[in-house]
DOLUMDREN-278081 format. One record per residue (C-alpha): residue number from 1; residue in one letter; chain; x, y, z. Coordinates in pm, 1 decimal. Each point is the difference from the previous one (the first is absolute). Layout:
N
[NUM; 'a'; 'A'; [X; Y; Z]]
...
This chain:
294
[1; 'x'; 'A'; [795.2; -2370.0; -593.9]]
[2; 'x'; 'A'; [-208.3; 310.6; -58.9]]
[3; 'x'; 'A'; [190.2; 282.9; -164.3]]
[4; 'x'; 'A'; [-44.4; 363.7; 101.6]]
[5; 'x'; 'A'; [57.4; 320.5; -196.5]]
[6; 'x'; 'A'; [107.5; 290.2; 220.7]]
[7; 'x'; 'A'; [-62.6; 323.6; -187.8]]
[8; 'x'; 'A'; [183.7; 308.3; 127.8]]
[9; 'x'; 'A'; [-122.3; 328.0; -156.2]]
[10; 'x'; 'A'; [266.5; 249.0; 101.0]]
[11; 'x'; 'A'; [51.6; 374.2; 31.2]]
[12; 'x'; 'A'; [167.8; 149.8; 305.5]]
[13; 'x'; 'A'; [262.3; -68.6; 263.0]]
[14; 'x'; 'A'; [275.8; -216.2; -151.4]]
[15; 'x'; 'A'; [125.8; -154.8; 325.0]]
[16; 'x'; 'A'; [-347.3; -102.2; 111.2]]
[17; 'x'; 'A'; [-62.9; -151.9; -342.0]]
[18; 'x'; 'A'; [321.7; -201.7; 31.6]]
[19; 'x'; 'A'; [-113.5; -121.4; 342.0]]
[20; 'x'; 'A'; [-336.2; -105.5; -144.9]]
[21; 'x'; 'A'; [166.2; -188.4; -285.4]]
[22; 'x'; 'A'; [248.5; -171.5; 230.9]]
[23; 'x'; 'A'; [-285.7; -111.5; 223.4]]
[24; 'x'; 'A'; [-155.6; -182.4; -295.5]]
[25; 'x'; 'A'; [331.7; -161.8; -86.9]]
[26; 'x'; 'A'; [36.1; -115.7; 363.4]]
[27; 'x'; 'A'; [-321.7; -201.8; 7.5]]
[28; 'x'; 'A'; [11.3; -353.7; 137.3]]
[29; 'x'; 'A'; [-244.2; -100.7; -274.1]]
[30; 'x'; 'A'; [192.2; -9.5; -325.1]]
[31; 'x'; 'A'; [-247.4; -26.5; -286.4]]
[32; 'x'; 'A'; [-41.9; 371.0; -69.6]]
[33; 'x'; 'A'; [83.2; 262.8; -258.6]]
[34; 'x'; 'A'; [59.6; 367.9; 75.9]]
[35; 'x'; 'A'; [-94.5; 255.2; -266.4]]
[36; 'x'; 'A'; [99.3; 363.5; 61.5]]
[37; 'x'; 'A'; [-167.8; 278.2; -199.7]]
[38; 'x'; 'A'; [190.5; 326.8; 40.8]]
[39; 'x'; 'A'; [-237.0; 284.7; -89.6]]
[40; 'x'; 'A'; [277.0; 228.2; -120.1]]
[41; 'x'; 'A'; [162.7; 84.6; 332.6]]
[42; 'x'; 'A'; [274.1; 257.9; -77.3]]
[43; 'x'; 'A'; [297.6; -208.0; 108.2]]
[44; 'x'; 'A'; [226.2; -262.8; -157.3]]
[45; 'x'; 'A'; [49.9; -171.9; 334.6]]
[46; 'x'; 'A'; [-298.6; -239.8; -23.7]]
[47; 'x'; 'A'; [113.0; -126.8; -340.3]]
[48; 'x'; 'A'; [356.9; -41.5; 127.9]]
[49; 'x'; 'A'; [-124.4; -189.3; 305.7]]
[50; 'x'; 'A'; [-200.0; -252.1; -201.7]]
[51; 'x'; 'A'; [273.4; -34.2; -264.3]]
[52; 'x'; 'A'; [215.8; -160.0; 267.8]]
[53; 'x'; 'A'; [-265.5; -257.1; 92.5]]
[54; 'x'; 'A'; [57.3; -325.4; -187.4]]
[55; 'x'; 'A'; [-304.5; -187.7; 130.2]]
[56; 'x'; 'A'; [-208.7; -79.1; -311.7]]
[57; 'x'; 'A'; [-316.2; 31.0; 206.3]]
[58; 'x'; 'A'; [53.2; 376.9; 26.9]]
[59; 'x'; 'A'; [-87.7; 239.6; -284.0]]
[60; 'x'; 'A'; [16.4; 378.7; -21.0]]
[61; 'x'; 'A'; [-131.7; 243.3; -257.6]]
[62; 'x'; 'A'; [-30.1; 376.3; -11.0]]
[63; 'x'; 'A'; [-308.2; 153.3; -160.6]]
[64; 'x'; 'A'; [64.7; 222.7; -301.2]]
[65; 'x'; 'A'; [-244.7; 253.8; 141.8]]
[66; 'x'; 'A'; [-139.7; 54.8; 347.6]]
[67; 'x'; 'A'; [-332.8; -183.8; 26.1]]
[68; 'x'; 'A'; [-95.5; 122.4; 345.2]]
[69; 'x'; 'A'; [-69.1; -232.3; 291.4]]
[70; 'x'; 'A'; [-331.1; -135.8; -130.8]]
[71; 'x'; 'A'; [134.6; -52.1; -351.6]]
[72; 'x'; 'A'; [313.0; -175.5; 121.8]]
[73; 'x'; 'A'; [-205.6; -228.2; 223.5]]
[74; 'x'; 'A'; [-224.7; -92.7; -293.9]]
[75; 'x'; 'A'; [307.7; -76.0; -211.2]]
[76; 'x'; 'A'; [145.1; -219.3; 274.1]]
[77; 'x'; 'A'; [-325.9; -188.1; 48.8]]
[78; 'x'; 'A'; [-34.0; -69.4; -372.4]]
[79; 'x'; 'A'; [344.5; -164.1; -3.6]]
[80; 'x'; 'A'; [-78.3; -255.0; 271.7]]
[81; 'x'; 'A'; [1.2; -361.4; -121.5]]
[82; 'x'; 'A'; [43.5; -216.1; 311.1]]
[83; 'x'; 'A'; [-309.7; -136.5; 178.1]]
[84; 'x'; 'A'; [61.5; 236.9; 294.0]]
[85; 'x'; 'A'; [99.1; 365.8; -22.5]]
[86; 'x'; 'A'; [113.7; 253.9; 260.1]]
[87; 'x'; 'A'; [8.4; 370.2; -88.7]]
[88; 'x'; 'A'; [247.5; 117.6; 258.9]]
[89; 'x'; 'A'; [77.5; 352.0; 114.5]]
[90; 'x'; 'A'; [352.9; 109.6; -89.3]]
[91; 'x'; 'A'; [64.0; 107.0; 359.3]]
[92; 'x'; 'A'; [-151.0; -300.9; 179.3]]
[93; 'x'; 'A'; [175.6; -310.8; 127.7]]
[94; 'x'; 'A'; [-85.6; -368.5; -24.8]]
[95; 'x'; 'A'; [111.0; -200.7; 300.1]]
[96; 'x'; 'A'; [169.0; -327.1; -107.7]]
[97; 'x'; 'A'; [-315.2; -204.7; 72.6]]
[98; 'x'; 'A'; [-236.3; 215.5; -208.5]]
[99; 'x'; 'A'; [-26.5; -223.4; -307.3]]
[100; 'x'; 'A'; [-14.6; -308.8; 220.9]]
[101; 'x'; 'A'; [-310.9; 144.0; 168.1]]
[102; 'x'; 'A'; [-157.8; 103.4; -329.9]]
[103; 'x'; 'A'; [54.7; -326.0; -187.9]]
[104; 'x'; 'A'; [-98.8; -211.9; 299.8]]
[105; 'x'; 'A'; [-336.6; 174.4; 14.4]]
[106; 'x'; 'A'; [-66.0; -24.4; -372.2]]
[107; 'x'; 'A'; [88.0; -369.0; 10.8]]
[108; 'x'; 'A'; [-236.2; -53.7; 293.7]]
[109; 'x'; 'A'; [-276.9; 205.8; -162.4]]
[110; 'x'; 'A'; [14.3; -36.3; -380.0]]
[111; 'x'; 'A'; [-323.3; 198.1; -25.6]]
[112; 'x'; 'A'; [160.8; 308.7; 159.5]]
[113; 'x'; 'A'; [35.0; 317.0; -205.2]]
[114; 'x'; 'A'; [219.9; 198.4; 237.9]]
[115; 'x'; 'A'; [209.7; -58.4; 311.4]]
[116; 'x'; 'A'; [71.4; 260.8; 267.7]]
[117; 'x'; 'A'; [291.1; -98.4; 228.1]]
[118; 'x'; 'A'; [96.8; 160.0; 328.8]]
[119; 'x'; 'A'; [146.7; 350.2; -37.5]]
[120; 'x'; 'A'; [210.8; 230.2; 217.5]]
[121; 'x'; 'A'; [2.1; 372.0; -79.3]]
[122; 'x'; 'A'; [338.5; 175.4; -6.9]]
[123; 'x'; 'A'; [95.9; 363.4; -51.8]]
[124; 'x'; 'A'; [256.2; 164.8; -228.0]]
[125; 'x'; 'A'; [281.8; -125.8; 223.2]]
[126; 'x'; 'A'; [-126.7; -356.2; 15.0]]
[127; 'x'; 'A'; [-122.4; 34.0; 359.1]]
[128; 'x'; 'A'; [-320.6; -182.9; 94.7]]
[129; 'x'; 'A'; [-286.5; 245.1; 48.9]]
[130; 'x'; 'A'; [-373.7; -2.9; 67.6]]
[131; 'x'; 'A'; [-137.9; 335.2; -119.3]]
[132; 'x'; 'A'; [-371.2; 67.2; 44.2]]
[133; 'x'; 'A'; [-113.8; -127.1; -343.9]]
[134; 'x'; 'A'; [176.1; -330.0; 61.8]]
[135; 'x'; 'A'; [-130.9; -26.1; 355.8]]
[136; 'x'; 'A'; [-349.7; 23.2; -149.3]]
[137; 'x'; 'A'; [86.4; -263.1; -260.2]]
[138; 'x'; 'A'; [126.4; -230.7; 274.2]]
[139; 'x'; 'A'; [-314.1; 53.2; 207.9]]
[140; 'x'; 'A'; [-226.1; -103.9; -288.2]]
[141; 'x'; 'A'; [214.9; -277.4; -148.2]]
[142; 'x'; 'A'; [-109.9; -359.0; 71.3]]
[143; 'x'; 'A'; [128.3; -134.9; 329.5]]
[144; 'x'; 'A'; [128.2; -348.9; -65.4]]
[145; 'x'; 'A'; [306.3; -213.9; 60.3]]
[146; 'x'; 'A'; [-57.2; -218.3; -304.7]]
[147; 'x'; 'A'; [-78.5; 80.6; -365.0]]
[148; 'x'; 'A'; [-355.6; 125.5; -42.6]]
[149; 'x'; 'A'; [-215.2; -30.9; -312.5]]
[150; 'x'; 'A'; [-210.7; 306.0; -88.2]]
[151; 'x'; 'A'; [-256.1; 25.3; -277.7]]
[152; 'x'; 'A'; [-321.1; 171.6; -106.6]]
[153; 'x'; 'A'; [-174.9; 250.2; 224.9]]
[154; 'x'; 'A'; [215.6; -87.9; 300.1]]
[155; 'x'; 'A'; [314.9; 89.8; -194.8]]
[156; 'x'; 'A'; [-150.8; 319.4; -143.4]]
[157; 'x'; 'A'; [-137.6; 123.2; 333.5]]
[158; 'x'; 'A'; [327.2; -64.6; 182.9]]
[159; 'x'; 'A'; [209.1; 184.8; -256.3]]
[160; 'x'; 'A'; [-230.1; 294.7; -53.1]]
[161; 'x'; 'A'; [-28.0; 70.4; 372.2]]
[162; 'x'; 'A'; [374.6; 60.1; -1.3]]
[163; 'x'; 'A'; [224.7; -103.6; -286.9]]
[164; 'x'; 'A'; [241.3; -209.7; 207.2]]
[165; 'x'; 'A'; [174.3; -145.6; -307.4]]
[166; 'x'; 'A'; [342.7; 122.2; -117.0]]
[167; 'x'; 'A'; [8.9; -2.7; -378.6]]
[168; 'x'; 'A'; [378.7; -48.7; -53.6]]
[169; 'x'; 'A'; [-8.6; -306.3; 225.9]]
[170; 'x'; 'A'; [-292.2; -169.5; -175.0]]
[171; 'x'; 'A'; [60.6; -304.6; -217.7]]
[172; 'x'; 'A'; [-256.3; -48.7; -274.7]]
[173; 'x'; 'A'; [-114.1; -277.5; -224.6]]
[174; 'x'; 'A'; [128.6; 147.4; -324.8]]
[175; 'x'; 'A'; [-304.0; -99.3; -202.4]]
[176; 'x'; 'A'; [-230.3; 180.7; 243.3]]
[177; 'x'; 'A'; [182.8; 331.9; 29.4]]
[178; 'x'; 'A'; [72.1; 19.7; -373.2]]
[179; 'x'; 'A'; [-368.5; -58.2; -71.5]]
[180; 'x'; 'A'; [-110.5; 273.8; 241.2]]
[181; 'x'; 'A'; [286.6; 241.8; -65.3]]
[182; 'x'; 'A'; [60.3; 344.0; 145.5]]
[183; 'x'; 'A'; [-296.0; 238.1; -13.6]]
[184; 'x'; 'A'; [68.7; 320.1; -191.4]]
[185; 'x'; 'A'; [-48.2; 313.7; 206.5]]
[186; 'x'; 'A'; [69.4; -160.8; 337.3]]
[187; 'x'; 'A'; [315.2; 66.2; 198.4]]
[188; 'x'; 'A'; [-29.4; -32.4; 376.9]]
[189; 'x'; 'A'; [-274.8; -267.2; 3.8]]
[190; 'x'; 'A'; [130.6; -207.9; -290.8]]
[191; 'x'; 'A'; [97.8; -292.5; 221.4]]
[192; 'x'; 'A'; [-333.4; -5.6; 183.0]]
[193; 'x'; 'A'; [-186.0; 14.4; -331.3]]
[194; 'x'; 'A'; [181.2; -312.4; -120.9]]
[195; 'x'; 'A'; [-78.5; -190.4; 317.8]]
[196; 'x'; 'A'; [-367.8; 98.5; -1.5]]
[197; 'x'; 'A'; [-24.8; -105.5; -365.9]]
[198; 'x'; 'A'; [128.0; -341.7; 107.3]]
[199; 'x'; 'A'; [-252.4; -20.5; 283.6]]
[200; 'x'; 'A'; [-291.4; 108.2; -220.6]]
[201; 'x'; 'A'; [105.9; -247.0; -268.1]]
[202; 'x'; 'A'; [-9.4; -300.2; 231.4]]
[203; 'x'; 'A'; [375.3; -13.0; 62.1]]
[204; 'x'; 'A'; [197.8; -88.4; 309.7]]
[205; 'x'; 'A'; [265.9; 169.1; 213.9]]
[206; 'x'; 'A'; [233.9; -170.2; 246.3]]
[207; 'x'; 'A'; [130.3; 190.4; 301.8]]
[208; 'x'; 'A'; [307.1; -161.4; 156.6]]
[209; 'x'; 'A'; [126.4; 181.1; 313.2]]
[210; 'x'; 'A'; [357.1; -132.6; -28.6]]
[211; 'x'; 'A'; [227.7; 304.5; -22.0]]
[212; 'x'; 'A'; [186.3; -3.0; -330.3]]
[213; 'x'; 'A'; [-6.0; 352.2; -148.8]]
[214; 'x'; 'A'; [118.1; 348.6; 99.2]]
[215; 'x'; 'A'; [-211.9; 283.8; -139.5]]
[216; 'x'; 'A'; [165.9; 340.2; -7.6]]
[217; 'x'; 'A'; [-222.9; 295.7; 79.3]]
[218; 'x'; 'A'; [138.8; 344.5; -82.5]]
[219; 'x'; 'A'; [-147.4; 312.7; 153.1]]
[220; 'x'; 'A'; [39.0; 172.4; -337.4]]
[221; 'x'; 'A'; [-157.8; -281.3; -202.7]]
[222; 'x'; 'A'; [-253.9; 84.2; -269.7]]
[223; 'x'; 'A'; [-287.6; -135.7; 206.8]]
[224; 'x'; 'A'; [109.2; 203.4; 305.4]]
[225; 'x'; 'A'; [23.4; 320.9; -201.7]]
[226; 'x'; 'A'; [-335.6; -65.0; -163.0]]
[227; 'x'; 'A'; [-153.5; -67.7; 340.5]]
[228; 'x'; 'A'; [128.9; 320.6; 159.1]]
[229; 'x'; 'A'; [-131.8; 222.8; -277.0]]
[230; 'x'; 'A'; [-325.6; -194.9; -29.1]]
[231; 'x'; 'A'; [42.0; -141.6; -350.7]]
[232; 'x'; 'A'; [11.6; -357.1; 128.8]]
[233; 'x'; 'A'; [-342.5; 33.8; 155.9]]
[234; 'x'; 'A'; [-163.7; 130.3; -316.8]]
[235; 'x'; 'A'; [98.2; -324.2; -168.3]]
[236; 'x'; 'A'; [-94.6; -212.0; 301.8]]
[237; 'x'; 'A'; [-345.7; 156.4; 31.6]]
[238; 'x'; 'A'; [-85.6; -64.7; -365.0]]
[239; 'x'; 'A'; [133.6; -353.5; 28.9]]
[240; 'x'; 'A'; [-194.4; -88.0; 314.3]]
[241; 'x'; 'A'; [-321.6; 135.4; -151.1]]
[242; 'x'; 'A'; [44.1; -219.5; -306.6]]
[243; 'x'; 'A'; [78.7; -305.4; 211.8]]
[244; 'x'; 'A'; [-306.3; 55.7; 219.0]]
[245; 'x'; 'A'; [-217.2; -7.4; -312.3]]
[246; 'x'; 'A'; [176.0; -312.3; -123.0]]
[247; 'x'; 'A'; [-45.3; -187.8; 327.0]]
[248; 'x'; 'A'; [-365.5; 98.6; 29.1]]
[249; 'x'; 'A'; [-55.2; -149.2; -345.3]]
[250; 'x'; 'A'; [164.1; -322.2; 121.1]]
[251; 'x'; 'A'; [-216.8; -6.7; 311.1]]
[252; 'x'; 'A'; [304.6; 43.0; 224.0]]
[253; 'x'; 'A'; [-156.8; 224.0; 263.2]]
[254; 'x'; 'A'; [287.8; 2.3; 250.1]]
[255; 'x'; 'A'; [257.2; 79.7; -270.7]]
[256; 'x'; 'A'; [-223.4; 272.7; -144.5]]
[257; 'x'; 'A'; [-44.3; 151.0; 347.1]]
[258; 'x'; 'A'; [375.7; -4.6; 62.3]]
[259; 'x'; 'A'; [63.5; 169.9; -334.9]]
[260; 'x'; 'A'; [-264.7; 266.2; 64.3]]
[261; 'x'; 'A'; [135.5; 70.9; 347.0]]
[262; 'x'; 'A'; [372.7; -20.2; -94.2]]
[263; 'x'; 'A'; [62.7; 73.9; 365.2]]
[264; 'x'; 'A'; [377.7; -50.7; 10.8]]
[265; 'x'; 'A'; [44.5; 221.2; -304.9]]
[266; 'x'; 'A'; [-196.7; 275.1; 174.1]]
[267; 'x'; 'A'; [200.4; -44.2; 318.6]]
[268; 'x'; 'A'; [320.3; 28.5; -203.6]]
[269; 'x'; 'A'; [-124.0; 328.5; -145.6]]
[270; 'x'; 'A'; [-87.8; 120.4; 349.9]]
[271; 'x'; 'A'; [350.0; -75.3; 128.3]]
[272; 'x'; 'A'; [144.9; 210.0; -279.7]]
[273; 'x'; 'A'; [-205.3; 307.6; 85.8]]
[274; 'x'; 'A'; [221.8; 59.5; 304.3]]
[275; 'x'; 'A'; [312.8; -71.3; -203.0]]
[276; 'x'; 'A'; [-113.6; 242.0; -270.9]]
[277; 'x'; 'A'; [-59.7; 271.6; 258.7]]
[278; 'x'; 'A'; [341.2; -64.6; 154.5]]
[279; 'x'; 'A'; [164.2; 36.0; -340.5]]
[280; 'x'; 'A'; [-222.9; 300.3; -80.5]]
[281; 'x'; 'A'; [-122.2; -180.2; -309.5]]
[282; 'x'; 'A'; [-351.8; 133.5; 40.8]]
[283; 'x'; 'A'; [-81.2; -22.7; -369.9]]
[284; 'x'; 'A'; [-48.8; -374.7; 48.0]]
[285; 'x'; 'A'; [-257.5; 35.1; 278.7]]
[286; 'x'; 'A'; [-311.9; 24.7; -221.4]]
[287; 'x'; 'A'; [91.9; -326.7; -175.4]]
[288; 'x'; 'A'; [75.0; -177.0; 325.0]]
[289; 'x'; 'A'; [-315.0; 120.3; 175.8]]
[290; 'x'; 'A'; [-214.5; -90.0; -301.7]]
[291; 'x'; 'A'; [130.4; -356.2; 19.7]]
[292; 'x'; 'A'; [-62.3; -23.5; 374.1]]
[293; 'x'; 'A'; [-366.4; 101.8; -23.7]]
[294; 'x'; 'A'; [-91.3; -160.3; -335.0]]
């Protein structure tokens, strides 16, 4: 059996974190370990919750100092030892078949570096939703009823047209993601950067449409706030420019064109112009308009 490390960097809602942890412990597939890294959340409740769990596969530790999201994710990644690692969001939910889907695909494709299973988006209340960003993701995601192998320029072009992957739901070959690591200075495009590094390095991604993961999207999430005030798009624009140069050097003309155009990113900025006007947040308009036309 292939063992899996589920890493859970945590800071935030306690009840949603408990739900995430319980979803790991409810997996049909049993060869897993759950590692929780509490980034100094000001409550004793998480520690008390895990103190009552006797399953030796579950570990909990609280950081001595707050590392921030990126720092806590890097710490969690460095601790992974199993052949497969999942870096789960502390407010997301694994359906009971999640690890079955992941391990089945890695067993069928030993060369794979990452597996993306089927995902349903939920809101703060756990209700299934399809907000505009996720409708765009769905429109651009591969349409298949069976697992699909993606690699090279095809993988890069598909993802850069619209990043249809959901980072907390991804299962990675531990050796690959530890070798690549998290890029310093990136926040909102960190997951896409990892996937494009895999594509450019000759790696492979498996997309399996079987629903097995619930991704929670909050209206007040960091990425949403950054998008509304335009900060997200500053990072995206710099990133797409660098990727266009990279793909041109590789001779990947369609991927380079998709990166230069970054059409869905521009459309996202355009949709927020109206929202910014409605909220009278006009200070963000220059950033948003710059991204639309550049």
